Structures are given as C-alpha cells and as structure tokens.
C-alpha positions as CSV (number, residue, x, y, z in Angstrom):
1,M,-28.5,5.6,-15.6
2,P,-27.2,2.0,-15.5
3,E,-25.1,0.9,-12.6
4,H,-21.3,1.2,-13.3
5,D,-20.7,-2.5,-13.2
6,E,-23.5,-2.9,-15.8
7,I,-22.0,-0.1,-18.0
8,Y,-18.6,-1.9,-18.0
9,G,-20.3,-5.1,-19.2
10,K,-23.1,-4.0,-21.5
11,Y,-22.4,-0.4,-22.5
12,V,-18.7,-0.4,-23.4
13,E,-19.2,1.9,-26.5
14,N,-21.0,4.5,-24.3
15,Y,-18.2,4.3,-21.7
16,E,-15.6,4.8,-24.4
17,E,-17.5,7.8,-25.8
18,L,-17.2,9.4,-22.3
19,V,-13.5,8.7,-21.6
20,S,-12.5,9.7,-25.1
21,K,-13.6,13.2,-24.2
22,E,-11.5,13.4,-21.1
23,D,-8.1,15.0,-20.8
24,Y,-8.4,16.9,-24.0
25,Q,-5.3,18.9,-23.1
26,N,-3.2,15.7,-22.6
27,N,-2.1,16.4,-19.0
28,L,-2.1,12.9,-17.7
29,L,0.9,11.4,-19.4
30,P,3.3,14.2,-18.6
31,A,2.2,14.0,-15.0
32,L,2.9,10.2,-14.9
33,L,6.3,10.7,-16.5
34,N,7.2,13.2,-13.8
35,I,6.8,10.3,-11.3
36,A,7.8,7.1,-13.2
37,D,10.0,6.1,-16.1
38,F,8.2,3.7,-18.4
39,K,10.9,3.4,-21.0
40,G,12.0,-0.3,-21.4
41,K,10.0,-1.3,-18.3
42,D,7.6,-4.2,-17.7
43,I,4.3,-2.7,-16.8
44,I,1.2,-4.4,-15.3
45,E,-2.0,-2.4,-15.5
46,L,-5.0,-3.2,-13.3
47,G,-8.4,-2.2,-14.3
48,G,-7.1,-1.3,-17.8
49,G,-10.6,-0.9,-19.3
50,T,-10.7,0.2,-22.9
51,G,-7.0,1.0,-22.9
52,R,-6.9,4.8,-22.4
53,V,-3.8,4.5,-20.1
54,S,-2.0,1.5,-21.7
55,L,-2.2,3.1,-25.2
56,Q,-0.2,6.0,-23.9
57,I,2.5,4.1,-22.1
58,A,2.9,1.0,-24.3
59,P,5.0,2.7,-27.0
60,M,7.6,3.4,-24.3
61,A,7.5,0.2,-22.4
62,H,9.2,-3.2,-22.9
63,S,5.8,-4.9,-22.1
64,V,2.4,-4.0,-20.8
65,N,0.2,-6.7,-19.3
66,I,-3.4,-5.4,-19.0
67,F,-6.0,-6.8,-16.7
68,D,-9.6,-5.9,-16.1
69,L,-12.7,-7.5,-14.6
70,S,-14.6,-7.0,-17.9
71,P,-13.6,-8.9,-21.0
72,Y,-15.9,-6.6,-22.9
73,M,-13.8,-3.6,-22.0
74,L,-10.6,-5.5,-22.9
75,S,-11.9,-6.5,-26.3
76,L,-12.1,-2.8,-27.2
77,A,-8.6,-2.2,-25.7
78,K,-7.3,-5.0,-27.9
79,E,-8.8,-3.4,-31.1
80,K,-7.2,-0.1,-30.2
81,L,-3.8,-1.6,-29.5
82,K,-3.8,-3.6,-32.7
83,K,-4.6,-0.4,-34.7
84,K,-1.5,1.2,-33.2
85,S,0.5,-1.8,-34.5
86,L,1.8,-2.4,-30.9
87,K,2.9,-6.0,-30.1
88,N,4.4,-5.7,-26.6
89,W,1.1,-6.2,-24.8
90,T,-1.3,-8.9,-23.5
91,V,-4.8,-8.6,-22.0
92,A,-6.7,-10.9,-19.7
93,A,-9.7,-10.7,-17.5
94,A,-8.9,-10.7,-13.8
95,D,-10.0,-9.3,-10.4
96,N,-7.6,-6.7,-8.9
97,R,-7.2,-9.0,-5.9
98,F,-6.1,-12.0,-7.9
99,I,-3.7,-11.2,-10.7
100,P,-2.6,-14.3,-12.7
101,V,1.1,-13.6,-12.9
102,K,4.2,-14.7,-11.1
103,N,5.9,-12.8,-8.3
104,N,8.1,-9.8,-9.1
105,M,7.0,-9.5,-12.7
106,A,6.6,-5.7,-13.0
107,H,8.8,-2.7,-12.7
108,T,5.6,-0.6,-12.4
109,V,2.0,-1.4,-11.5
110,I,-0.5,1.2,-12.6
111,S,-4.3,1.4,-12.0
112,G,-6.6,4.0,-13.4
113,W,-10.1,4.7,-12.0
114,S,-10.4,1.1,-10.9
115,I,-9.3,0.3,-7.3
116,S,-12.0,2.7,-6.0
117,Y,-14.6,0.2,-7.0
118,I,-13.2,-2.4,-4.6
119,V,-14.1,0.1,-1.8
120,Q,-17.5,1.1,-3.2
121,W,-18.7,-2.4,-4.1
122,N,-17.5,-4.0,-0.8
123,F,-18.0,-1.1,1.6
124,H,-18.9,-3.2,4.7
125,I,-15.4,-4.9,4.5
126,W,-13.6,-2.3,2.3
127,E,-10.3,-2.1,4.3
128,K,-9.9,-5.9,4.2
129,E,-10.6,-6.1,0.5
130,L,-8.4,-3.1,-0.3
131,N,-5.5,-4.6,1.6
132,K,-5.9,-7.7,-0.6
133,V,-5.4,-5.5,-3.7
134,F,-2.2,-4.0,-2.3
135,D,-0.9,-7.3,-1.0
136,E,-1.3,-8.5,-4.6
137,I,0.4,-5.4,-6.0
138,N,3.4,-5.9,-3.8
139,R,3.6,-9.5,-4.7
140,I,3.8,-8.8,-8.5
141,L,6.1,-5.8,-8.2
142,Q,9.9,-6.1,-8.4
143,P,11.8,-4.8,-5.4
144,G,11.8,-1.0,-5.5
145,G,9.1,-1.0,-8.2
146,T,6.6,1.9,-8.4
147,I,2.8,1.8,-7.7
148,L,0.7,4.4,-9.5
149,I,-3.0,4.9,-8.7
150,I,-5.2,7.3,-10.7
151,E,-8.6,8.3,-9.4
152,T,-11.1,11.1,-9.7
153,L,-10.9,14.2,-7.4
154,G,-14.1,15.7,-8.6
155,T,-16.2,16.1,-11.8
156,G,-17.5,19.6,-12.5
157,Y,-15.0,21.3,-10.1
158,K,-12.0,23.4,-11.0
159,T,-10.2,22.4,-7.8
160,P,-10.4,19.0,-6.0
161,F,-13.7,18.5,-4.3
162,L,-15.3,15.2,-3.4
163,R,-19.0,14.5,-2.7
164,D,-18.5,10.8,-2.2
165,E,-17.8,9.9,1.5
166,K,-16.5,6.4,0.5
167,L,-13.9,8.0,-1.8
168,K,-12.8,10.3,1.1
169,L,-12.2,7.3,3.3
170,Y,-10.3,5.5,0.6
171,Y,-8.0,8.4,-0.3
172,A,-7.3,9.1,3.4
173,Y,-6.4,5.4,3.8
174,L,-4.0,5.6,0.8
175,E,-2.2,8.6,2.3
176,K,-2.3,8.1,6.0
177,E,-2.2,4.3,6.3
178,L,-0.4,3.2,3.2
179,L,1.8,6.3,2.9
180,F,1.2,7.2,-0.7
181,N,2.2,10.5,-2.1
182,R,-0.4,12.5,-4.0
183,T,-0.5,15.1,-6.7
184,S,-3.5,16.4,-8.6
185,I,-4.0,17.6,-12.2
186,R,-6.9,18.7,-14.4
187,T,-8.1,16.2,-17.0
188,D,-11.1,18.3,-18.3
189,Y,-13.7,16.9,-20.8
190,E,-14.2,18.6,-24.1
191,F,-17.6,18.2,-25.9
192,G,-18.7,19.5,-29.2
193,N,-21.8,21.2,-27.8
194,I,-24.0,21.4,-24.7
195,D,-26.4,18.7,-25.9
196,E,-23.6,16.2,-26.4
197,A,-22.2,17.0,-23.0
198,D,-25.6,16.6,-21.3
199,R,-26.3,13.3,-23.1
200,I,-22.9,11.6,-22.4
201,L,-22.6,12.9,-18.8
202,R,-26.1,12.0,-17.8
203,F,-25.6,8.4,-19.0
204,F,-22.6,7.8,-16.8
205,F,-22.9,10.3,-13.9
206,G,-26.7,10.4,-13.5
207,D,-29.1,13.3,-13.1
208,N,-27.9,15.0,-9.9
209,L,-24.3,15.6,-11.0
210,T,-25.2,16.4,-14.6
211,D,-27.9,18.9,-13.5
212,Y,-25.3,20.5,-11.2
213,I,-22.9,20.9,-14.1
214,I,-25.2,21.7,-17.0
215,K,-28.1,23.6,-15.4
216,E,-25.9,25.5,-13.0
217,K,-23.5,26.2,-15.8
218,N,-20.4,24.8,-14.1
219,Y,-18.6,24.6,-17.4
220,M,-16.5,26.8,-19.8
221,E,-16.9,27.5,-23.4
222,E,-13.8,27.4,-25.6
223,N,-13.6,27.7,-29.4
224,N,-17.4,26.9,-29.5
225,H,-16.8,23.7,-27.5
226,I,-18.0,22.9,-24.0
227,I,-15.3,22.2,-21.4
228,I,-16.3,20.3,-18.2
229,P,-13.7,20.6,-15.5
230,E,-12.4,17.4,-14.0
231,C,-9.8,17.0,-11.2
232,T,-7.7,13.8,-11.1
233,G,-5.5,12.5,-8.4
234,I,-2.3,10.5,-8.9
235,W,-1.1,8.5,-5.8
236,W,2.3,6.8,-5.9
237,K,4.9,5.0,-3.8
238,N,7.6,2.5,-4.2
239,S,7.2,-1.2,-3.4
240,E,7.5,-2.0,0.3
241,K,9.9,-4.9,-0.4
242,A,13.5,-4.3,0.2
243,T,15.7,-3.4,-2.7
C-alpha cells in the first residue's frame, strides 16, 4: 500500500475509484444542507481533491474556489466540473495553511477528509499547525460565515469507532477547544463484488483494516453487491469574527 501523500500524487485514478464507491445512498449532501445554505453563496473548498464535494455544491453556489495540495487531484476535478458544464469555479494548488485569496472572500469554507492530514503528517507540532489552518479559515470567511469539516468516523463500522489515536485527539480538539458542533452519518461504500471490494480497499487502507473487513465479514450484501459500512462526521461552526 503506498503512503497517502504518494497516492494523491501518483495514483489519482486509484483514489478516484475508491471515493466513487462511497456514499452510494447519497447521504452527504442532504446532511450538509441541513447545516448550511449553499444557494447563491461564495464557497471556498480546502483539500478539494478530485471534486467529490464541489461537484455536489457547485450547481447551487454563486462560486466555488477549490484548493488542494495536489495539482494531480485537481486536474481530475477540473475534467469532471467541465463535463458538468459548470463555469462558476476555479481550482488552484495550495496548502490549507496558506490559501491565496483575499480576506473575507467566502460565505462558507468547507473541507472534506483533508485537515486531518495536517495533524497526522505534523504530529509533533499538530496543535500549532492545526491552529494555522483555522486562523486562515477565519481570515478568508466573511463575518458570520460557516465552517464545515468532513472527516471519517470509522471504515468497516456501522456506528462511529476510531482506531487512530491521532484522529481522536484532533476531533476532541475540534469539539472541546474550538467548540465545533458535530453530527454523524453513514456514507457506505458499494462494490460490485467481494474481489473488487478487496482490491480497492487493500490499495488505500492496507492489509490490517481490509482483512478486518473482508476476512471477518464486516460487510453486508445487497442486491448482489457488497456494502462496506463507513461512518462520517460533519463538524460545523460560524466564524469567530463579529457580525
């Protein structure tokens, strides 16, 4: 299994194959719409990857500016957005701690499965680096704007369960120190058969987690397809700046 930073640079097609299988019941967008209104809004997405979130919200938004550390991921996002004939978007490579836009640009800042890597890749100074991200988010948000953070709450589990101690610390910091609200949803994966599930999961998640799911049969079968449970968290709050 390649490291995740290598996947995002060299194995974009493999990554896209994985994420295209997630949330087959389309639970994510309704959950986001219960928290934030994207209609006519200016949105900035951090860690936009191959566009799985931006493709859902761009049709409603006034504008979507998508940033990601990997230009390879963004190149695929561009292709997908063009195919949808959407024109209200831009993409650019950028670190979540240094976003090249002016102050107060966005009604909403959204980040999916991205900020967690700031913690995981800089664990010896994770709080300092995480605070840089949120200082930047607050800078680019309009007064009273909304911050939405999407992260995993457990692959292969029907209810939230985390093995990763770093993620536990990060999520506790979001809730206790930064005072984010949290809700959770299911964004299960759907695969055509068990061999496809094994191949795709093993590439991204490695042997230990994949063996736990496949060999221990922690999956469901539905209409001859394989359903792998996935719990996803959504954290949100309004900008700390005065309205």
